[in-house]
C-alpha beads as a LAMMPS data file, in Angstrom:
LAMMPS data file: protein, C-alpha beads

166 atoms
165 bonds

1 atom types
1 bond types

-500.0 500.0 xlo xhi
-500.0 500.0 ylo yhi
-500.0 500.0 zlo zhi

Masses

1 110.0

Atoms # bond

1 1 1 30.555 312.068 445.444
2 1 1 27.108 312.777 443.568
3 1 1 24.277 314.837 445.298
4 1 1 22.154 311.425 445.766
5 1 1 21.489 310.348 449.273
6 1 1 21.259 306.267 449.068
7 1 1 17.960 304.791 450.523
8 1 1 18.409 302.880 453.979
9 1 1 18.062 299.483 453.681
10 1 1 15.032 297.660 454.693
11 1 1 16.928 296.355 457.998
12 1 1 18.041 300.276 458.507
13 1 1 14.749 301.403 458.399
14 1 1 13.230 298.729 460.722
15 1 1 15.970 299.877 463.036
16 1 1 15.068 303.502 462.792
17 1 1 11.748 302.642 463.293
18 1 1 11.888 300.900 466.278
19 1 1 14.227 303.849 467.437
20 1 1 11.437 306.099 466.666
21 1 1 8.830 303.910 468.954
22 1 1 11.500 303.626 471.708
23 1 1 11.912 307.436 471.929
24 1 1 8.008 308.244 471.964
25 1 1 7.818 305.207 474.932
26 1 1 10.661 306.530 476.665
27 1 1 9.127 309.994 476.264
28 1 1 5.573 308.825 477.597
29 1 1 7.170 306.904 480.232
30 1 1 9.133 310.073 481.443
31 1 1 5.720 312.348 481.344
32 1 1 3.281 309.845 482.820
33 1 1 5.310 307.372 484.868
34 1 1 3.582 304.450 483.703
35 1 1 5.482 300.890 483.831
36 1 1 7.572 300.423 480.746
37 1 1 5.468 297.072 479.806
38 1 1 2.398 298.973 480.042
39 1 1 3.317 301.402 477.377
40 1 1 4.953 298.780 475.251
41 1 1 1.653 297.060 475.653
42 1 1 -0.254 300.350 474.439
43 1 1 2.348 300.781 471.393
44 1 1 1.251 297.144 470.122
45 1 1 -2.026 297.606 470.838
46 1 1 -2.753 301.127 468.886
47 1 1 -1.998 298.869 465.396
48 1 1 -5.416 297.643 465.938
49 1 1 -7.115 300.890 467.259
50 1 1 -9.219 302.261 464.331
51 1 1 -10.071 305.448 466.019
52 1 1 -6.428 306.483 466.426
53 1 1 -6.110 309.957 465.032
54 1 1 -2.581 309.083 462.857
55 1 1 -3.914 305.692 462.081
56 1 1 -2.282 304.725 459.057
57 1 1 1.219 306.409 459.917
58 1 1 1.142 304.597 463.234
59 1 1 0.565 301.340 461.488
60 1 1 3.647 301.722 458.747
61 1 1 5.783 302.388 461.505
62 1 1 5.067 299.380 463.799
63 1 1 4.355 297.112 460.273
64 1 1 8.251 298.140 459.603
65 1 1 9.682 298.364 462.933
66 1 1 11.797 295.894 464.413
67 1 1 10.193 294.772 467.590
68 1 1 12.723 293.001 469.462
69 1 1 14.669 296.061 469.207
70 1 1 12.070 298.295 470.162
71 1 1 11.547 296.162 473.229
72 1 1 15.148 296.253 473.942
73 1 1 15.886 299.809 473.959
74 1 1 12.664 301.244 475.680
75 1 1 13.384 298.594 478.434
76 1 1 17.080 299.163 478.519
77 1 1 17.183 302.732 478.992
78 1 1 14.554 302.493 481.786
79 1 1 16.060 300.203 483.795
80 1 1 19.722 301.649 483.384
81 1 1 18.251 305.021 483.375
82 1 1 20.327 306.167 486.756
83 1 1 23.480 305.010 484.869
84 1 1 22.344 306.999 481.541
85 1 1 21.946 309.858 483.352
86 1 1 25.310 309.834 485.422
87 1 1 26.827 309.273 481.923
88 1 1 25.152 312.180 480.636
89 1 1 25.077 314.834 483.186
90 1 1 28.822 315.958 483.537
91 1 1 28.395 316.735 479.646
92 1 1 25.369 318.581 479.577
93 1 1 25.280 322.411 480.049
94 1 1 22.173 322.453 482.399
95 1 1 20.463 320.435 484.443
96 1 1 18.311 316.900 483.130
97 1 1 15.395 318.788 484.597
98 1 1 16.212 321.887 482.516
99 1 1 15.956 319.477 479.399
100 1 1 12.977 319.527 477.012
101 1 1 11.512 315.817 477.690
102 1 1 11.693 314.907 474.115
103 1 1 15.480 315.668 473.764
104 1 1 16.004 313.849 477.181
105 1 1 14.348 310.776 475.664
106 1 1 16.700 310.967 472.750
107 1 1 19.763 311.490 474.696
108 1 1 18.900 308.469 477.334
109 1 1 18.281 306.301 474.142
110 1 1 21.552 307.666 472.468
111 1 1 23.409 307.276 475.669
112 1 1 22.183 303.374 475.997
113 1 1 23.310 302.730 472.572
114 1 1 26.157 304.205 473.186
115 1 1 26.912 302.188 476.451
116 1 1 25.203 298.865 476.152
117 1 1 25.062 298.362 472.549
118 1 1 28.627 297.910 471.641
119 1 1 28.128 296.203 468.042
120 1 1 25.958 299.575 467.015
121 1 1 29.099 301.939 465.356
122 1 1 29.240 305.006 467.786
123 1 1 28.846 307.487 464.744
124 1 1 25.585 305.729 463.895
125 1 1 24.411 305.773 467.161
126 1 1 25.350 309.775 467.332
127 1 1 23.527 310.176 463.478
128 1 1 20.187 308.068 464.752
129 1 1 19.980 310.672 467.302
130 1 1 20.525 313.722 465.505
131 1 1 17.598 312.230 462.850
132 1 1 15.590 311.581 465.596
133 1 1 15.677 314.939 467.001
134 1 1 15.146 316.568 463.646
135 1 1 12.210 314.697 463.559
136 1 1 10.769 315.056 467.159
137 1 1 12.634 318.182 468.588
138 1 1 12.917 321.659 469.046
139 1 1 13.794 323.309 465.739
140 1 1 17.833 323.425 466.413
141 1 1 17.705 320.306 468.893
142 1 1 19.609 318.249 466.432
143 1 1 22.546 320.147 467.008
144 1 1 22.441 320.087 470.956
145 1 1 22.118 316.329 470.709
146 1 1 24.632 316.026 468.226
147 1 1 27.129 317.836 470.698
148 1 1 25.913 315.810 473.958
149 1 1 26.497 312.491 472.207
150 1 1 29.521 313.539 470.840
151 1 1 30.713 314.348 473.865
152 1 1 29.475 311.229 475.610
153 1 1 31.136 309.075 472.944
154 1 1 34.389 310.484 473.482
155 1 1 33.764 309.172 477.207
156 1 1 32.328 305.868 476.499
157 1 1 33.959 304.772 473.327
158 1 1 37.256 306.573 473.736
159 1 1 39.073 303.960 471.830
160 1 1 36.748 303.360 468.967
161 1 1 36.817 307.147 468.520
162 1 1 40.482 307.677 468.817
163 1 1 40.697 305.082 466.136
164 1 1 38.207 306.880 463.551
165 1 1 40.326 310.240 464.332
166 1 1 43.705 308.581 463.028

Bonds

1 1 1 2
2 1 2 3
3 1 3 4
4 1 4 5
5 1 5 6
6 1 6 7
7 1 7 8
8 1 8 9
9 1 9 10
10 1 10 11
11 1 11 12
12 1 12 13
13 1 13 14
14 1 14 15
15 1 15 16
16 1 16 17
17 1 17 18
18 1 18 19
19 1 19 20
20 1 20 21
21 1 21 22
22 1 22 23
23 1 23 24
24 1 24 25
25 1 25 26
26 1 26 27
27 1 27 28
28 1 28 29
29 1 29 30
30 1 30 31
31 1 31 32
32 1 32 33
33 1 33 34
34 1 34 35
35 1 35 36
36 1 36 37
37 1 37 38
38 1 38 39
39 1 39 40
40 1 40 41
41 1 41 42
42 1 42 43
43 1 43 44
44 1 44 45
45 1 45 46
46 1 46 47
47 1 47 48
48 1 48 49
49 1 49 50
50 1 50 51
51 1 51 52
52 1 52 53
53 1 53 54
54 1 54 55
55 1 55 56
56 1 56 57
57 1 57 58
58 1 58 59
59 1 59 60
60 1 60 61
61 1 61 62
62 1 62 63
63 1 63 64
64 1 64 65
65 1 65 66
66 1 66 67
67 1 67 68
68 1 68 69
69 1 69 70
70 1 70 71
71 1 71 72
72 1 72 73
73 1 73 74
74 1 74 75
75 1 75 76
76 1 76 77
77 1 77 78
78 1 78 79
79 1 79 80
80 1 80 81
81 1 81 82
82 1 82 83
83 1 83 84
84 1 84 85
85 1 85 86
86 1 86 87
87 1 87 88
88 1 88 89
89 1 89 90
90 1 90 91
91 1 91 92
92 1 92 93
93 1 93 94
94 1 94 95
95 1 95 96
96 1 96 97
97 1 97 98
98 1 98 99
99 1 99 100
100 1 100 101
101 1 101 102
102 1 102 103
103 1 103 104
104 1 104 105
105 1 105 106
106 1 106 107
107 1 107 108
108 1 108 109
109 1 109 110
110 1 110 111
111 1 111 112
112 1 112 113
113 1 113 114
114 1 114 115
115 1 115 116
116 1 116 117
117 1 117 118
118 1 118 119
119 1 119 120
120 1 120 121
121 1 121 122
122 1 122 123
123 1 123 124
124 1 124 125
125 1 125 126
126 1 126 127
127 1 127 128
128 1 128 129
129 1 129 130
130 1 130 131
131 1 131 132
132 1 132 133
133 1 133 134
134 1 134 135
135 1 135 136
136 1 136 137
137 1 137 138
138 1 138 139
139 1 139 140
140 1 140 141
141 1 141 142
142 1 142 143
143 1 143 144
144 1 144 145
145 1 145 146
146 1 146 147
147 1 147 148
148 1 148 149
149 1 149 150
150 1 150 151
151 1 151 152
152 1 152 153
153 1 153 154
154 1 154 155
155 1 155 156
156 1 156 157
157 1 157 158
158 1 158 159
159 1 159 160
160 1 160 161
161 1 161 162
162 1 162 163
163 1 163 164
164 1 164 165
165 1 165 166
């Protein structure tokens, strides 16, 4: 195998951008208690906000993001939050309230994809969570996210995980 990594396709970049936005939305929802609909509207309106400090980066993410996927992930994770937390709690080494808020958002998103988006391979859901944790989480947070989502995949995608191990 060569040292070069292949570049993600346009659709992969679009899905990654949607997940980035969803994590940021889940984080803000958790921290502010605003409605998910209001948060989504704010995200979409910020594209036109010239005073936004990181305007160009935000605009680029919004322009390439799969906004339908962003909507599904954000609303789905919020509407299934209790079930997601019930799945996460047994595989955590601490209480949900002791988790870093951004890592909690990433874990909820990963749990949503593992539990409700069966078209996404479990390894892709774990990898996306790890990449999000590298971008947004604490220095070693990606290792924690990887371990938790791996345990969760064994519970939620038993047949898929076992088939892969064979």
